[in-house]
N, CA, C and O atoms as a GROMACS GRO file, in nm:
protein
  420
    1MET      N    1   0.084  -0.117   0.000
    1MET     CA    2   0.000   0.000   0.000
    1MET      C    3   0.089   0.124   0.000
    1MET      O    4   0.180   0.136   0.082
    2ALA      N    5   0.062   0.217  -0.092
    2ALA     CA    6   0.142   0.339  -0.103
    2ALA      C    7   0.099   0.441   0.003
    2ALA      O    8  -0.020   0.458   0.032
    3LEU      N    9   0.198   0.507   0.059
    3LEU     CA   10   0.169   0.612   0.157
    3LEU      C   11   0.141   0.742   0.083
    3LEU      O   12   0.215   0.781  -0.006
    4THR      N   13   0.032   0.809   0.122
    4THR     CA   14  -0.003   0.936   0.059
    4THR      C   15  -0.047   1.035   0.166
    4THR      O   16  -0.081   0.996   0.277
    5GLY      N   17  -0.046   1.164   0.129
    5GLY     CA   18  -0.100   1.268   0.215
    5GLY      C   19  -0.035   1.276   0.352
    5GLY      O   20   0.086   1.259   0.366
    6LYS      N   21  -0.119   1.302   0.453
    6LYS     CA   22  -0.069   1.321   0.589
    6LYS      C   23  -0.008   1.195   0.647
    6LYS      O   24   0.083   1.202   0.730
    7ARG      N   25  -0.057   1.079   0.605
    7ARG     CA   26   0.001   0.954   0.654
    7ARG      C   27   0.146   0.941   0.610
    7ARG      O   28   0.230   0.892   0.685
    8ALA      N   29   0.175   0.985   0.488
    8ALA     CA   30   0.312   0.975   0.437
    8ALA      C   31   0.405   1.069   0.512
    8ALA      O   32   0.518   1.030   0.545
    9ILE      N   33   0.361   1.191   0.541
    9ILE     CA   34   0.445   1.289   0.611
    9ILE      C   35   0.482   1.239   0.751
    9ILE      O   36   0.590   1.272   0.799
   10GLY      N   37   0.397   1.163   0.816
   10GLY     CA   38   0.426   1.112   0.949
   10GLY      C   39   0.498   0.979   0.952
   10GLY      O   40   0.527   0.926   1.059
   11SER      N   41   0.528   0.923   0.834
   11SER     CA   42   0.588   0.789   0.828
   11SER      C   43   0.737   0.792   0.858
   11SER      O   44   0.803   0.895   0.847
   12GLY      N   45   0.789   0.677   0.894
   12GLY     CA   46   0.932   0.663   0.916
   12GLY      C   47   1.011   0.687   0.789
   12GLY      O   48   1.121   0.742   0.792
   13LYS      N   49   0.954   0.645   0.675
   13LYS     CA   50   1.020   0.665   0.546
   13LYS      C   51   1.039   0.814   0.520
   13LYS      O   52   1.146   0.856   0.478
   14TRP      N   53   0.934   0.895   0.546
   14TRP     CA   54   0.944   1.039   0.526
   14TRP      C   55   1.044   1.101   0.622
   14TRP      O   56   1.125   1.185   0.581
   15LYS      N   57   1.041   1.061   0.750
   15LYS     CA   58   1.133   1.118   0.849
   15LYS      C   59   1.278   1.093   0.810
   15LYS      O   60   1.363   1.181   0.826
   16LYS      N   61   1.306   0.974   0.758
   16LYS     CA   62   1.442   0.942   0.714
   16LYS      C   63   1.482   1.029   0.594
   16LYS      O   64   1.592   1.084   0.591
   17LEU      N   65   1.391   1.041   0.496
   17LEU     CA   66   1.420   1.122   0.378
   17LEU      C   67   1.437   1.269   0.416
   17LEU      O   68   1.526   1.336   0.364
   18ARG      N   69   1.354   1.318   0.507
   18ARG     CA   70   1.364   1.456   0.555
   18ARG      C   71   1.501   1.485   0.612
   18ARG      O   72   1.562   1.588   0.581
   19LEU      N   73   1.552   1.395   0.696
   19LEU     CA   74   1.686   1.414   0.755
   19LEU      C   75   1.794   1.410   0.649
   19LEU      O   76   1.893   1.483   0.658
   20GLU      N   77   1.777   1.325   0.547
   20GLU     CA   78   1.875   1.318   0.438
   20GLU      C   79   1.879   1.450   0.360
   20GLU      O   80   1.987   1.498   0.325
   21ILE      N   81   1.760   1.508   0.334
   21ILE     CA   82   1.754   1.634   0.258
   21ILE      C   83   1.812   1.749   0.341
   21ILE      O   84   1.886   1.831   0.289
   22LEU      N   85   1.778   1.754   0.469
   22LEU     CA   86   1.832   1.859   0.557
   22LEU      C   87   1.985   1.850   0.561
   22LEU      O   88   2.054   1.952   0.553
   23ALA      N   89   2.039   1.728   0.574
   23ALA     CA   90   2.184   1.710   0.575
   23ALA      C   91   2.245   1.750   0.440
   23ALA      O   92   2.349   1.816   0.436
   24ARG      N   93   2.180   1.709   0.331
   24ARG     CA   94   2.230   1.743   0.196
   24ARG      C   95   2.242   1.894   0.179
   24ARG      O   96   2.339   1.942   0.120
   25ASP      N   97   2.142   1.969   0.230
   25ASP     CA   98   2.138   2.114   0.214
   25ASP      C   99   2.206   2.189   0.329
   25ASP      O  100   2.198   2.311   0.336
   26GLY      N  101   2.272   2.116   0.418
   26GLY     CA  102   2.346   2.179   0.527
   26GLY      C  103   2.257   2.248   0.629
   26GLY      O  104   2.299   2.344   0.693
   27TYR      N  105   2.134   2.201   0.643
   27TYR     CA  106   2.037   2.259   0.738
   27TYR      C  107   2.020   2.409   0.717
   27TYR      O  108   2.002   2.485   0.812
   28THR      N  109   2.027   2.452   0.589
   28THR     CA  110   2.014   2.593   0.553
   28THR      C  111   1.887   2.614   0.472
   28THR      O  112   1.862   2.542   0.375
   29CYS      N  113   1.807   2.712   0.513
   29CYS     CA  114   1.682   2.744   0.443
   29CYS      C  115   1.715   2.799   0.304
   29CYS      O  116   1.798   2.888   0.289
   30SER      N  117   1.649   2.745   0.204
   30SER     CA  118   1.674   2.788   0.066
   30SER      C  119   1.616   2.926   0.037
   30SER      O  120   1.651   2.988  -0.063
   31ALA      N  121   1.527   2.976   0.123
   31ALA     CA  122   1.464   3.106   0.099
   31ALA      C  123   1.533   3.219   0.175
   31ALA      O  124   1.562   3.324   0.116
   32CYS      N  125   1.561   3.199   0.304
   32CYS     CA  126   1.616   3.310   0.385
   32CYS      C  127   1.757   3.280   0.437
   32CYS      O  128   1.819   3.366   0.500
   33TYR      N  129   1.807   3.161   0.412
   33TYR     CA  130   1.941   3.116   0.454
   33TYR      C  131   1.954   3.102   0.605
   33TYR      O  132   2.066   3.097   0.657
   34GLY      N  133   1.841   3.096   0.675
   34GLY     CA  134   1.842   3.069   0.818
   34GLY      C  135   1.858   2.919   0.841
   34GLY      O  136   1.892   2.844   0.749
   35THR      N  137   1.833   2.875   0.964
   35THR     CA  138   1.844   2.733   0.997
   35THR      C  139   1.717   2.662   0.953
   35THR      O  140   1.607   2.697   0.995
   36ALA      N  141   1.733   2.561   0.869
   36ALA     CA  142   1.620   2.485   0.817
   36ALA      C  143   1.586   2.371   0.910
   36ALA      O  144   1.674   2.301   0.961
   37THR      N  145   1.456   2.352   0.933
   37THR     CA  146   1.408   2.241   1.014
   37THR      C  147   1.301   2.161   0.941
   37THR      O  148   1.258   2.056   0.989
   38THR      N  149   1.256   2.211   0.824
   38THR     CA  150   1.154   2.141   0.747
   38THR      C  151   1.204   2.120   0.605
   38THR      O  152   1.305   2.176   0.564
   39VAL      N  153   1.130   2.037   0.531
   39VAL     CA  154   1.162   2.010   0.391
   39VAL      C  155   1.039   2.047   0.309
   39VAL      O  156   0.927   2.008   0.341
   40ASP      N  157   1.062   2.121   0.201
   40ASP     CA  158   0.955   2.167   0.114
   40ASP      C  159   0.959   2.093  -0.018
   40ASP      O  160   1.065   2.055  -0.067
   41HIS      N  161   0.841   2.073  -0.075
   41HIS     CA  162   0.830   2.017  -0.210
   41HIS      C  163   0.834   2.134  -0.308
   41HIS      O  164   0.744   2.218  -0.308
   42ILE      N  165   0.936   2.139  -0.391
   42ILE     CA  166   0.953   2.248  -0.488
   42ILE      C  167   0.831   2.254  -0.580
   42ILE      O  168   0.769   2.358  -0.595
   43TRP      N  169   0.799   2.141  -0.641
   43TRP     CA  170   0.675   2.128  -0.717
   43TRP      C  171   0.575   2.075  -0.616
   43TRP      O  172   0.582   1.958  -0.579
   44PRO      N  173   0.480   2.159  -0.571
   44PRO     CA  174   0.391   2.120  -0.462
   44PRO      C  175   0.316   1.989  -0.488
   44PRO      O  176   0.278   1.958  -0.601
   45ARG      N  177   0.297   1.913  -0.381
   45ARG     CA  178   0.222   1.788  -0.392
   45ARG      C  179   0.081   1.815  -0.441
   45ARG      O  180   0.025   1.734  -0.516
   46SER      N  181   0.023   1.928  -0.400
   46SER     CA  182  -0.113   1.962  -0.442
   46SER      C  183  -0.123   1.989  -0.592
   46SER      O  184  -0.232   1.989  -0.649
   47LYS      N  185  -0.007   2.013  -0.656
   47LYS     CA  186  -0.003   2.038  -0.801
   47LYS      C  187   0.055   1.917  -0.875
   47LYS      O  188   0.090   1.927  -0.993
   48GLY      N  189   0.066   1.804  -0.805
   48GLY     CA  190   0.115   1.681  -0.869
   48GLY      C  191   0.263   1.655  -0.851
   48GLY      O  192   0.318   1.566  -0.917
   49GLY      N  193   0.329   1.729  -0.764
   49GLY     CA  194   0.472   1.709  -0.741
   49GLY      C  195   0.501   1.574  -0.675
   49GLY      O  196   0.420   1.523  -0.597
   50ASP      N  197   0.615   1.517  -0.708
   50ASP     CA  198   0.656   1.386  -0.655
   50ASP      C  199   0.690   1.397  -0.507
   50ASP      O  200   0.775   1.476  -0.467
   51MET      N  201   0.624   1.318  -0.428
   51MET     CA  202   0.640   1.318  -0.282
   51MET      C  203   0.779   1.272  -0.240
   51MET      O  204   0.834   1.323  -0.142
   52TRP      N  205   0.835   1.176  -0.311
   52TRP     CA  206   0.955   1.107  -0.263
   52TRP      C  207   1.082   1.140  -0.341
   52TRP      O  208   1.190   1.096  -0.300
   53ASN      N  209   1.075   1.215  -0.449
   53ASN     CA  210   1.192   1.243  -0.532
   53ASN      C  211   1.280   1.349  -0.464
   53ASN      O  212   1.235   1.462  -0.444
   54PRO      N  213   1.403   1.314  -0.429
   54PRO     CA  214   1.492   1.411  -0.364
   54PRO      C  215   1.516   1.537  -0.447
   54PRO      O  216   1.545   1.643  -0.391
   55ASP      N  217   1.505   1.528  -0.580
   55ASP     CA  218   1.523   1.644  -0.665
   55ASP      C  219   1.406   1.743  -0.652
   55ASP      O  220   1.417   1.858  -0.694
   56ASN      N  221   1.295   1.698  -0.595
   56ASN     CA  222   1.179   1.784  -0.574
   56ASN      C  223   1.172   1.837  -0.430
   56ASN      O  224   1.073   1.899  -0.392
   57LEU      N  225   1.276   1.812  -0.352
   57LEU     CA  226   1.276   1.851  -0.211
   57LEU      C  227   1.388   1.949  -0.181
   57LEU      O  228   1.498   1.938  -0.235
   58ILE      N  229   1.358   2.045  -0.094
   58ILE     CA  230   1.457   2.144  -0.056
   58ILE      C  231   1.435   2.183   0.090
   58ILE      O  232   1.322   2.186   0.138
   59SER      N  233   1.542   2.212   0.159
   59SER     CA  234   1.534   2.249   0.301
   59SER      C  235   1.482   2.391   0.317
   59SER      O  236   1.519   2.480   0.241
   60MET      N  237   1.395   2.410   0.418
   60MET     CA  238   1.342   2.542   0.448
   60MET      C  239   1.319   2.553   0.598
   60MET      O  240   1.299   2.453   0.667
   61CYS      N  241   1.322   2.676   0.648
   61CYS     CA  242   1.284   2.699   0.788
   61CYS      C  243   1.131   2.694   0.794
   61CYS      O  244   1.064   2.708   0.692
   62LYS      N  245   1.078   2.675   0.912
   62LYS     CA  246   0.933   2.661   0.927
   62LYS      C  247   0.855   2.785   0.880
   62LYS      O  248   0.755   2.770   0.810
   63PRO      N  249   0.898   2.909   0.917
   63PRO     CA  250   0.824   3.027   0.870
   63PRO      C  251   0.820   3.039   0.717
   63PRO      O  252   0.716   3.072   0.660
   64CYS      N  253   0.932   3.014   0.651
   64CYS     CA  254   0.935   3.024   0.504
   64CYS      C  255   0.849   2.915   0.440
   64CYS      O  256   0.777   2.941   0.344
   65ASN      N  257   0.857   2.793   0.493
   65ASN     CA  258   0.778   2.683   0.440
   65ASN      C  259   0.630   2.710   0.459
   65ASN      O  260   0.550   2.683   0.369
   66SER      N  261   0.592   2.762   0.574
   66SER     CA  262   0.451   2.793   0.600
   66SER      C  263   0.402   2.905   0.509
   66SER      O  264   0.289   2.900   0.460
   67ALA      N  265   0.486   3.004   0.485
   67ALA     CA  266   0.449   3.115   0.398
   67ALA      C  267   0.431   3.069   0.254
   67ALA      O  268   0.342   3.118   0.183
   68LYS      N  269   0.513   2.977   0.210
   68LYS     CA  270   0.505   2.927   0.073
   68LYS      C  271   0.380   2.842   0.055
   68LYS      O  272   0.311   2.853  -0.046
   69GLY      N  273   0.352   2.756   0.152
   69GLY     CA  274   0.235   2.670   0.143
   69GLY      C  275   0.239   2.581   0.021
   69GLY      O  276   0.345   2.529  -0.015
   70GLY      N  277   0.126   2.563  -0.045
   70GLY     CA  278   0.116   2.477  -0.163
   70GLY      C  279   0.135   2.553  -0.292
   70GLY      O  280   0.088   2.509  -0.398
   71ARG      N  281   0.204   2.667  -0.285
   71ARG     CA  282   0.227   2.747  -0.405
   71ARG      C  283   0.369   2.726  -0.456
   71ARG      O  284   0.453   2.666  -0.389
   72PHE      N  285   0.393   2.777  -0.573
   72PHE     CA  286   0.528   2.780  -0.629
   72PHE      C  287   0.598   2.903  -0.574
   72PHE      O  288   0.533   2.996  -0.527
   73PHE      N  289   0.731   2.903  -0.578
   73PHE     CA  290   0.804   3.023  -0.539
   73PHE      C  291   0.764   3.137  -0.632
   73PHE      O  292   0.733   3.114  -0.749
   74SER      N  293   0.764   3.258  -0.580
   74SER     CA  294   0.728   3.375  -0.658
   74SER      C  295   0.837   3.407  -0.759
   74SER      O  296   0.956   3.400  -0.727
   75SER      N  297   0.797   3.441  -0.879
   75SER     CA  298   0.894   3.483  -0.980
   75SER      C  299   0.932   3.629  -0.962
   75SER      O  300   1.020   3.680  -1.031
   76LYS      N  301   0.865   3.699  -0.868
   76LYS     CA  302   0.894   3.841  -0.847
   76LYS      C  303   1.035   3.862  -0.794
   76LYS      O  304   1.088   3.973  -0.803
   77ALA      N  305   1.097   3.760  -0.738
   77ALA     CA  306   1.232   3.774  -0.685
   77ALA      C  307   1.337   3.773  -0.796
   77ALA      O  308   1.453   3.807  -0.772
   78THR      N  309   1.297   3.734  -0.918
   78THR     CA  310   1.390   3.728  -1.030
   78THR      C  311   1.420   3.870  -1.078
   78THR      O  312   1.328   3.948  -1.099
   79PRO      N  313   1.548   3.904  -1.095
   79PRO     CA  314   1.581   4.038  -1.142
   79PRO      C  315   1.519   4.066  -1.278
   79PRO      O  316   1.510   3.975  -1.360
   80PRO      N  317   1.477   4.188  -1.304
   80PRO     CA  318   1.416   4.219  -1.434
   80PRO      C  319   1.519   4.216  -1.546
   80PRO      O  320   1.638   4.239  -1.523
   81VAL      N  321   1.474   4.189  -1.665
   81VAL     CA  322   1.559   4.191  -1.783
   81VAL      C  323   1.510   4.307  -1.870
   81VAL      O  324   1.391   4.316  -1.902
   82PHE      N  325   1.602   4.394  -1.908
   82PHE     CA  326   1.566   4.513  -1.984
   82PHE      C  327   1.604   4.495  -2.130
   82PHE      O  328   1.721   4.470  -2.160
   83PRO      N  329   1.509   4.507  -2.222
   83PRO     CA  330   1.545   4.501  -2.364
   83PRO      C  331   1.622   4.627  -2.404
   83PRO      O  332   1.612   4.730  -2.339
   84ALA      N  333   1.699   4.617  -2.511
   84ALA     CA  334   1.784   4.729  -2.555
   84ALA      C  335   1.702   4.854  -2.583
   84ALA      O  336   1.751   4.965  -2.559
   85CYS      N  337   1.580   4.841  -2.632
   85CYS     CA  338   1.501   4.958  -2.667
   85CYS      C  339   1.456   5.036  -2.543
   85CYS      O  340   1.414   5.152  -2.556
   86SER      N  341   1.464   4.977  -2.424
   86SER     CA  342   1.419   5.049  -2.304
   86SER      C  343   1.532   5.122  -2.233
   86SER      O  344   1.509   5.192  -2.135
   87LEU      N  345   1.655   5.106  -2.282
   87LEU     CA  346   1.769   5.172  -2.219
   87LEU      C  347   1.782   5.316  -2.268
   87LEU      O  348   1.744   5.347  -2.381
   88PRO      N  349   1.835   5.404  -2.183
   88PRO     CA  350   1.854   5.543  -2.227
   88PRO      C  351   1.950   5.553  -2.343
   88PRO      O  352   2.032   5.463  -2.365
   89ASP      N  353   1.941   5.663  -2.418
   89ASP     CA  354   2.026   5.683  -2.536
   89ASP      C  355   2.174   5.688  -2.502
   89ASP      O  356   2.257   5.665  -2.589
   90THR      N  357   2.209   5.719  -2.377
   90THR     CA  358   2.349   5.732  -2.339
   90THR      C  359   2.418   5.596  -2.326
   90THR      O  360   2.541   5.589  -2.322
   91VAL      N  361   2.341   5.489  -2.321
   91VAL     CA  362   2.399   5.355  -2.308
   91VAL      C  363   2.420   5.298  -2.448
   91VAL      O  364   2.327   5.291  -2.528
   92ARG      N  365   2.544   5.258  -2.476
   92ARG     CA  366   2.577   5.209  -2.609
   92ARG      C  367   2.564   5.058  -2.623
   92ARG      O  368   2.542   5.008  -2.733
   93THR      N  369   2.576   4.986  -2.513
   93THR     CA  370   2.565   4.840  -2.519
   93THR      C  371   2.471   4.792  -2.409
   93THR      O  372   2.452   4.858  -2.307
   94VAL      N  373   2.413   4.677  -2.432
   94VAL     CA  374   2.326   4.617  -2.332
   94VAL      C  375   2.412   4.530  -2.242
   94VAL      O  376   2.480   4.440  -2.291
   95PRO      N  377   2.411   4.553  -2.112
   95PRO     CA  378   2.493   4.471  -2.023
   95PRO      C  379   2.439   4.328  -2.015
   95PRO      O  380   2.321   4.304  -2.040
   96ASP      N  381   2.528   4.234  -1.980
   96ASP     CA  382   2.487   4.095  -1.963
   96ASP      C  383   2.388   4.082  -1.848
   96ASP      O  384   2.298   3.998  -1.853
   97SER      N  385   2.404   4.163  -1.748
   97SER     CA  386   2.318   4.160  -1.631
   97SER      C  387   2.264   4.300  -1.607
   97SER      O  388   2.335   4.398  -1.630
   98PRO      N  389   2.139   4.311  -1.562
   98PRO     CA  390   2.089   4.444  -1.533
   98PRO      C  391   2.160   4.510  -1.416
   98PRO      O  392   2.136   4.627  -1.386
   99PHE      N  393   2.248   4.435  -1.347
   99PHE     CA  394   2.317   4.489  -1.232
   99PHE      C  395   2.465   4.516  -1.258
   99PHE      O  396   2.540   4.544  -1.164
  100SER      N  397   2.507   4.509  -1.385
  100SER     CA  398   2.647   4.540  -1.416
  100SER      C  399   2.652   4.663  -1.506
  100SER      O  400   2.558   4.690  -1.582
  101LYS      N  401   2.761   4.738  -1.498
  101LYS     CA  402   2.776   4.859  -1.578
  101LYS      C  403   2.815   4.821  -1.721
  101LYS      O  404   2.895   4.730  -1.741
  102PRO      N  405   2.759   4.890  -1.819
  102PRO     CA  406   2.804   4.869  -1.957
  102PRO      C  407   2.949   4.916  -1.973
  102PRO      O  408   2.996   4.999  -1.895
  103ASP      N  409   3.017   4.866  -2.073
  103ASP     CA  410   3.155   4.908  -2.101
  103ASP      C  411   3.157   5.057  -2.139
  103ASP      O  412   3.067   5.104  -2.208
  104GLY      N  413   3.257   5.127  -2.095
  104GLY     CA  414   3.275   5.267  -2.132
  104GLY      C  415   3.205   5.367  -2.042
  104GLY      O  416   3.210   5.487  -2.069
  105ILE      N  417   3.140   5.322  -1.940
  105ILE     CA  418   3.072   5.416  -1.848
  105ILE      C  419   3.143   5.415  -1.715
  105ILE      O  420   3.102   5.487  -1.624
   0.00000   0.00000   0.00000
């Protein structure tokens, strides 16, 4: 019988996997870099994410994991990308990163 839902989270199999993931990630929260005590499913289980795949698991502290819930991480944290047409006329080249200075400035 396959373990699913809340029964799976309380199982010995889950507890062992949780400790393995925490050790793999150095007990560091992937969101705030604090001390991690929980493991989050990157692709949420509620959206069909694999419960047992270590590649779908990441260490998180309890507040960050609770805040994320069954959602995906926000893309708002990704730095913006500026197309060349949106840059001021004084910029001659588009930088590789929006956070680096163009050459010649």
